[in-house]
TORKOL-4160 file (C-alpha; in steps of 0.2 Angstrom, whole numbers, padded with zeros to 4 digits, m for minus):
257
<pt num="1" X="0029" Y="m0114" Z="0012"/>
<pt num="2" X="0032" Y="m0127" Z="0026"/>
<pt num="3" X="0021" Y="m0138" Z="0035"/>
<pt num="4" X="0012" Y="m0131" Z="0051"/>
<pt num="5" X="0024" Y="m0129" Z="0065"/>
<pt num="6" X="0039" Y="m0129" Z="0054"/>
<pt num="7" X="0052" Y="m0115" Z="0056"/>
<pt num="8" X="0058" Y="m0110" Z="0038"/>
<pt num="9" X="0074" Y="m0104" Z="0046"/>
<pt num="10" X="0078" Y="m0121" Z="0054"/>
<pt num="11" X="0082" Y="m0129" Z="0037"/>
<pt num="12" X="0072" Y="m0140" Z="0025"/>
<pt num="13" X="0056" Y="m0148" Z="0031"/>
<pt num="14" X="0060" Y="m0166" Z="0029"/>
<pt num="15" X="0044" Y="m0172" Z="0036"/>
<pt num="16" X="0036" Y="m0171" Z="0054"/>
<pt num="17" X="0037" Y="m0190" Z="0055"/>
<pt num="18" X="0052" Y="m0199" Z="0049"/>
<pt num="19" X="0045" Y="m0216" Z="0055"/>
<pt num="20" X="0030" Y="m0212" Z="0044"/>
<pt num="21" X="0040" Y="m0208" Z="0028"/>
<pt num="22" X="0050" Y="m0225" Z="0031"/>
<pt num="23" X="0034" Y="m0234" Z="0034"/>
<pt num="24" X="0027" Y="m0228" Z="0017"/>
<pt num="25" X="0043" Y="m0235" Z="0009"/>
<pt num="26" X="0040" Y="m0252" Z="0017"/>
<pt num="27" X="0021" Y="m0251" Z="0013"/>
<pt num="28" X="0025" Y="m0249" Z="m0006"/>
<pt num="29" X="0036" Y="m0265" Z="m0006"/>
<pt num="30" X="0023" Y="m0275" Z="0003"/>
<pt num="31" X="0009" Y="m0270" Z="m0008"/>
<pt num="32" X="0018" Y="m0275" Z="m0024"/>
<pt num="33" X="0023" Y="m0291" Z="m0016"/>
<pt num="34" X="0006" Y="m0296" Z="m0009"/>
<pt num="35" X="m0006" Y="m0290" Z="m0021"/>
<pt num="36" X="m0006" Y="m0300" Z="m0037"/>
<pt num="37" X="m0017" Y="m0287" Z="m0046"/>
<pt num="38" X="m0004" Y="m0274" Z="m0045"/>
<pt num="39" X="0006" Y="m0271" Z="m0061"/>
<pt num="40" X="0008" Y="m0289" Z="m0067"/>
<pt num="41" X="0011" Y="m0293" Z="m0085"/>
<pt num="42" X="0006" Y="m0275" Z="m0090"/>
<pt num="43" X="0023" Y="m0268" Z="m0095"/>
<pt num="44" X="0018" Y="m0264" Z="m0113"/>
<pt num="45" X="0032" Y="m0274" Z="m0120"/>
<pt num="46" X="0020" Y="m0288" Z="m0125"/>
<pt num="47" X="0013" Y="m0275" Z="m0137"/>
<pt num="48" X="0029" Y="m0275" Z="m0147"/>
<pt num="49" X="0030" Y="m0286" Z="m0162"/>
<pt num="50" X="0046" Y="m0289" Z="m0171"/>
<pt num="51" X="0045" Y="m0292" Z="m0190"/>
<pt num="52" X="0055" Y="m0307" Z="m0196"/>
<pt num="53" X="0067" Y="m0303" Z="m0210"/>
<pt num="54" X="0075" Y="m0318" Z="m0218"/>
<pt num="55" X="0087" Y="m0307" Z="m0228"/>
<pt num="56" X="0092" Y="m0294" Z="m0216"/>
<pt num="57" X="0106" Y="m0287" Z="m0226"/>
<pt num="58" X="0117" Y="m0282" Z="m0211"/>
<pt num="59" X="0132" Y="m0289" Z="m0200"/>
<pt num="60" X="0126" Y="m0292" Z="m0183"/>
<pt num="61" X="0143" Y="m0289" Z="m0176"/>
<pt num="62" X="0142" Y="m0271" Z="m0182"/>
<pt num="63" X="0126" Y="m0268" Z="m0172"/>
<pt num="64" X="0131" Y="m0257" Z="m0157"/>
<pt num="65" X="0116" Y="m0253" Z="m0145"/>
<pt num="66" X="0127" Y="m0243" Z="m0133"/>
<pt num="67" X="0123" Y="m0225" Z="m0130"/>
<pt num="68" X="0131" Y="m0210" Z="m0121"/>
<pt num="69" X="0121" Y="m0204" Z="m0105"/>
<pt num="70" X="0127" Y="m0192" Z="m0092"/>
<pt num="71" X="0145" Y="m0193" Z="m0098"/>
<pt num="72" X="0146" Y="m0212" Z="m0097"/>
<pt num="73" X="0142" Y="m0226" Z="m0109"/>
<pt num="74" X="0128" Y="m0237" Z="m0107"/>
<pt num="75" X="0128" Y="m0255" Z="m0115"/>
<pt num="76" X="0110" Y="m0251" Z="m0121"/>
<pt num="77" X="0098" Y="m0237" Z="m0117"/>
<pt num="78" X="0090" Y="m0243" Z="m0101"/>
<pt num="79" X="0088" Y="m0235" Z="m0083"/>
<pt num="80" X="0083" Y="m0244" Z="m0068"/>
<pt num="81" X="0072" Y="m0230" Z="m0062"/>
<pt num="82" X="0069" Y="m0225" Z="m0044"/>
<pt num="83" X="0063" Y="m0241" Z="m0035"/>
<pt num="84" X="0065" Y="m0237" Z="m0017"/>
<pt num="85" X="0076" Y="m0231" Z="m0003"/>
<pt num="86" X="0075" Y="m0229" Z="0016"/>
<pt num="87" X="0079" Y="m0236" Z="0033"/>
<pt num="88" X="0079" Y="m0255" Z="0034"/>
<pt num="89" X="0090" Y="m0270" Z="0029"/>
<pt num="90" X="0077" Y="m0276" Z="0016"/>
<pt num="91" X="0077" Y="m0259" Z="0007"/>
<pt num="92" X="0096" Y="m0257" Z="0007"/>
<pt num="93" X="0097" Y="m0275" Z="0000"/>
<pt num="94" X="0085" Y="m0271" Z="m0014"/>
<pt num="95" X="0095" Y="m0255" Z="m0019"/>
<pt num="96" X="0112" Y="m0264" Z="m0018"/>
<pt num="97" X="0106" Y="m0278" Z="m0029"/>
<pt num="98" X="0099" Y="m0266" Z="m0042"/>
<pt num="99" X="0116" Y="m0257" Z="m0041"/>
<pt num="100" X="0126" Y="m0273" Z="m0044"/>
<pt num="101" X="0114" Y="m0277" Z="m0058"/>
<pt num="102" X="0116" Y="m0260" Z="m0066"/>
<pt num="103" X="0135" Y="m0262" Z="m0065"/>
<pt num="104" X="0135" Y="m0280" Z="m0072"/>
<pt num="105" X="0124" Y="m0275" Z="m0087"/>
<pt num="106" X="0131" Y="m0258" Z="m0090"/>
<pt num="107" X="0115" Y="m0249" Z="m0088"/>
<pt num="108" X="0110" Y="m0234" Z="m0077"/>
<pt num="109" X="0101" Y="m0233" Z="m0060"/>
<pt num="110" X="0091" Y="m0220" Z="m0052"/>
<pt num="111" X="0087" Y="m0221" Z="m0033"/>
<pt num="112" X="0070" Y="m0218" Z="m0025"/>
<pt num="113" X="0067" Y="m0201" Z="m0016"/>
<pt num="114" X="0082" Y="m0197" Z="m0005"/>
<pt num="115" X="0072" Y="m0185" Z="0006"/>
<pt num="116" X="0070" Y="m0199" Z="0019"/>
<pt num="117" X="0089" Y="m0199" Z="0022"/>
<pt num="118" X="0088" Y="m0181" Z="0028"/>
<pt num="119" X="0074" Y="m0186" Z="0040"/>
<pt num="120" X="0082" Y="m0202" Z="0046"/>
<pt num="121" X="0101" Y="m0204" Z="0045"/>
<pt num="122" X="0098" Y="m0223" Z="0046"/>
<pt num="123" X="0091" Y="m0222" Z="0028"/>
<pt num="124" X="0108" Y="m0216" Z="0021"/>
<pt num="125" X="0115" Y="m0234" Z="0019"/>
<pt num="126" X="0102" Y="m0238" Z="0006"/>
<pt num="127" X="0109" Y="m0224" Z="m0005"/>
<pt num="128" X="0127" Y="m0227" Z="m0003"/>
<pt num="129" X="0128" Y="m0237" Z="m0018"/>
<pt num="130" X="0144" Y="m0232" Z="m0027"/>
<pt num="131" X="0155" Y="m0246" Z="m0020"/>
<pt num="132" X="0142" Y="m0258" Z="m0028"/>
<pt num="133" X="0142" Y="m0249" Z="m0045"/>
<pt num="134" X="0159" Y="m0241" Z="m0047"/>
<pt num="135" X="0156" Y="m0237" Z="m0066"/>
<pt num="136" X="0138" Y="m0237" Z="m0068"/>
<pt num="137" X="0128" Y="m0221" Z="m0071"/>
<pt num="138" X="0119" Y="m0217" Z="m0054"/>
<pt num="139" X="0106" Y="m0203" Z="m0053"/>
<pt num="140" X="0100" Y="m0195" Z="m0036"/>
<pt num="141" X="0082" Y="m0191" Z="m0034"/>
<pt num="142" X="0070" Y="m0180" Z="m0024"/>
<pt num="143" X="0053" Y="m0172" Z="m0027"/>
<pt num="144" X="0053" Y="m0155" Z="m0035"/>
<pt num="145" X="0039" Y="m0150" Z="m0024"/>
<pt num="146" X="0052" Y="m0150" Z="m0009"/>
<pt num="147" X="0058" Y="m0134" Z="m0016"/>
<pt num="148" X="0043" Y="m0126" Z="m0008"/>
<pt num="149" X="0047" Y="m0135" Z="0008"/>
<pt num="150" X="0064" Y="m0128" Z="0012"/>
<pt num="151" X="0075" Y="m0139" Z="0000"/>
<pt num="152" X="0088" Y="m0129" Z="m0010"/>
<pt num="153" X="0104" Y="m0131" Z="m0019"/>
<pt num="154" X="0113" Y="m0137" Z="m0003"/>
<pt num="155" X="0102" Y="m0151" Z="0001"/>
<pt num="156" X="0102" Y="m0157" Z="m0017"/>
<pt num="157" X="0121" Y="m0157" Z="m0017"/>
<pt num="158" X="0121" Y="m0167" Z="m0001"/>
<pt num="159" X="0110" Y="m0180" Z="m0010"/>
<pt num="160" X="0122" Y="m0180" Z="m0025"/>
<pt num="161" X="0137" Y="m0182" Z="m0014"/>
<pt num="162" X="0132" Y="m0197" Z="m0004"/>
<pt num="163" X="0127" Y="m0207" Z="m0020"/>
<pt num="164" X="0142" Y="m0199" Z="m0030"/>
<pt num="165" X="0129" Y="m0197" Z="m0043"/>
<pt num="166" X="0131" Y="m0192" Z="m0061"/>
<pt num="167" X="0114" Y="m0183" Z="m0062"/>
<pt num="168" X="0099" Y="m0177" Z="m0052"/>
<pt num="169" X="0081" Y="m0182" Z="m0054"/>
<pt num="170" X="0068" Y="m0169" Z="m0048"/>
<pt num="171" X="0052" Y="m0180" Z="m0049"/>
<pt num="172" X="0035" Y="m0172" Z="m0053"/>
<pt num="173" X="0021" Y="m0182" Z="m0044"/>
<pt num="174" X="0007" Y="m0170" Z="m0040"/>
<pt num="175" X="m0007" Y="m0183" Z="m0040"/>
<pt num="176" X="0002" Y="m0195" Z="m0029"/>
<pt num="177" X="0005" Y="m0181" Z="m0016"/>
<pt num="178" X="m0013" Y="m0176" Z="m0016"/>
<pt num="179" X="m0020" Y="m0193" Z="m0013"/>
<pt num="180" X="m0007" Y="m0200" Z="m0001"/>
<pt num="181" X="m0009" Y="m0196" Z="0018"/>
<pt num="182" X="0002" Y="m0180" Z="0023"/>
<pt num="183" X="0007" Y="m0177" Z="0005"/>
<pt num="184" X="0016" Y="m0161" Z="0000"/>
<pt num="185" X="0003" Y="m0151" Z="m0010"/>
<pt num="186" X="0010" Y="m0134" Z="m0013"/>
<pt num="187" X="0015" Y="m0134" Z="m0031"/>
<pt num="188" X="0015" Y="m0115" Z="m0034"/>
<pt num="189" X="0030" Y="m0106" Z="m0043"/>
<pt num="190" X="0040" Y="m0122" Z="m0045"/>
<pt num="191" X="0045" Y="m0118" Z="m0063"/>
<pt num="192" X="0054" Y="m0102" Z="m0058"/>
<pt num="193" X="0062" Y="m0111" Z="m0043"/>
<pt num="194" X="0068" Y="m0125" Z="m0054"/>
<pt num="195" X="0075" Y="m0113" Z="m0066"/>
<pt num="196" X="0085" Y="m0105" Z="m0052"/>
<pt num="197" X="0091" Y="m0121" Z="m0045"/>
<pt num="198" X="0098" Y="m0129" Z="m0061"/>
<pt num="199" X="0114" Y="m0118" Z="m0063"/>
<pt num="200" X="0118" Y="m0121" Z="m0044"/>
<pt num="201" X="0119" Y="m0140" Z="m0046"/>
<pt num="202" X="0136" Y="m0148" Z="m0051"/>
<pt num="203" X="0128" Y="m0162" Z="m0062"/>
<pt num="204" X="0114" Y="m0162" Z="m0075"/>
<pt num="205" X="0097" Y="m0160" Z="m0068"/>
<pt num="206" X="0083" Y="m0171" Z="m0076"/>
<pt num="207" X="0064" Y="m0169" Z="m0073"/>
<pt num="208" X="0055" Y="m0185" Z="m0070"/>
<pt num="209" X="0037" Y="m0186" Z="m0073"/>
<pt num="210" X="0029" Y="m0200" Z="m0062"/>
<pt num="211" X="0014" Y="m0203" Z="m0073"/>
<pt num="212" X="m0003" Y="m0205" Z="m0064"/>
<pt num="213" X="m0009" Y="m0217" Z="m0076"/>
<pt num="214" X="m0004" Y="m0229" Z="m0089"/>
<pt num="215" X="m0018" Y="m0222" Z="m0100"/>
<pt num="216" X="m0008" Y="m0206" Z="m0105"/>
<pt num="217" X="m0013" Y="m0197" Z="m0120"/>
<pt num="218" X="0000" Y="m0194" Z="m0133"/>
<pt num="219" X="0000" Y="m0183" Z="m0149"/>
<pt num="220" X="m0007" Y="m0168" Z="m0140"/>
<pt num="221" X="0003" Y="m0155" Z="m0151"/>
<pt num="222" X="0011" Y="m0141" Z="m0142"/>
<pt num="223" X="0006" Y="m0145" Z="m0125"/>
<pt num="224" X="0008" Y="m0130" Z="m0113"/>
<pt num="225" X="0014" Y="m0142" Z="m0100"/>
<pt num="226" X="0029" Y="m0146" Z="m0111"/>
<pt num="227" X="0032" Y="m0128" Z="m0114"/>
<pt num="228" X="0033" Y="m0124" Z="m0095"/>
<pt num="229" X="0046" Y="m0139" Z="m0094"/>
<pt num="230" X="0057" Y="m0132" Z="m0108"/>
<pt num="231" X="0058" Y="m0115" Z="m0099"/>
<pt num="232" X="0063" Y="m0123" Z="m0082"/>
<pt num="233" X="0081" Y="m0126" Z="m0088"/>
<pt num="234" X="0084" Y="m0145" Z="m0085"/>
<pt num="235" X="0090" Y="m0153" Z="m0102"/>
<pt num="236" X="0079" Y="m0168" Z="m0102"/>
<pt num="237" X="0063" Y="m0175" Z="m0095"/>
<pt num="238" X="0060" Y="m0193" Z="m0091"/>
<pt num="239" X="0043" Y="m0202" Z="m0090"/>
<pt num="240" X="0042" Y="m0215" Z="m0077"/>
<pt num="241" X="0039" Y="m0233" Z="m0082"/>
<pt num="242" X="0025" Y="m0244" Z="m0078"/>
<pt num="243" X="0027" Y="m0247" Z="m0059"/>
<pt num="244" X="0026" Y="m0229" Z="m0053"/>
<pt num="245" X="0014" Y="m0224" Z="m0067"/>
<pt num="246" X="m0001" Y="m0231" Z="m0057"/>
<pt num="247" X="0005" Y="m0228" Z="m0040"/>
<pt num="248" X="m0008" Y="m0215" Z="m0036"/>
<pt num="249" X="m0022" Y="m0228" Z="m0042"/>
<pt num="250" X="m0014" Y="m0241" Z="m0030"/>
<pt num="251" X="m0015" Y="m0228" Z="m0015"/>
<pt num="252" X="m0033" Y="m0223" Z="m0019"/>
<pt num="253" X="m0039" Y="m0241" Z="m0020"/>
<pt num="254" X="m0029" Y="m0252" Z="m0009"/>
<pt num="255" X="m0031" Y="m0253" Z="0010"/>
<pt num="256" X="m0016" Y="m0248" Z="0021"/>
<pt num="257" X="m0006" Y="m0263" Z="0025"/>
């Protein structure tokens, strides 16, 4: 499916308004910067309590928090996940700073959705991050729903090539797409398309669930949603952290800036 007026034979439907796509990227940044009520002091880490042990019976020097991830070694299991990306010096600076931080700390980084770089070549600079993180794990990113709007293996490989990525996120964010203006809302048959895409991609494909709310229910047993994900083919699924988790709530309640 494509948006009205788009010729499916002309390539992927990258959006009828590249300026609008970039404007949303800048709106996100301004909203978080200007609204003190959005995602402040609610990361969940404050709920963690470490139990003091006066007799720990271990050698601190023998503790190794490093883990393997996408063929490389992380100093500890942390990924800076999908903050932003698009045209503009401020967005490029944010991503470069994050890439340099990932490199310095030995953690992974996933970029924001790269669809914008196909709609607006000026956005490519914000995703050209390998010079700033030569050894870090870098992960490309695009919405899975784009598979219903002309995206395929060739487009995904182009995103991976620019970033020199170690993996590819296909993010799942149906609620955000429904509530945002001009969202892409054809979610039909995506599981089958994901299963067909995975073998064509040269790096591991990971599903990324952008949770619509922090109040996510756990312990639901054999959830049919998890069964459908298992049949898609990607080897792992990531649940996004706190900032994207309430993005839909921010869109629904906040005025446009």
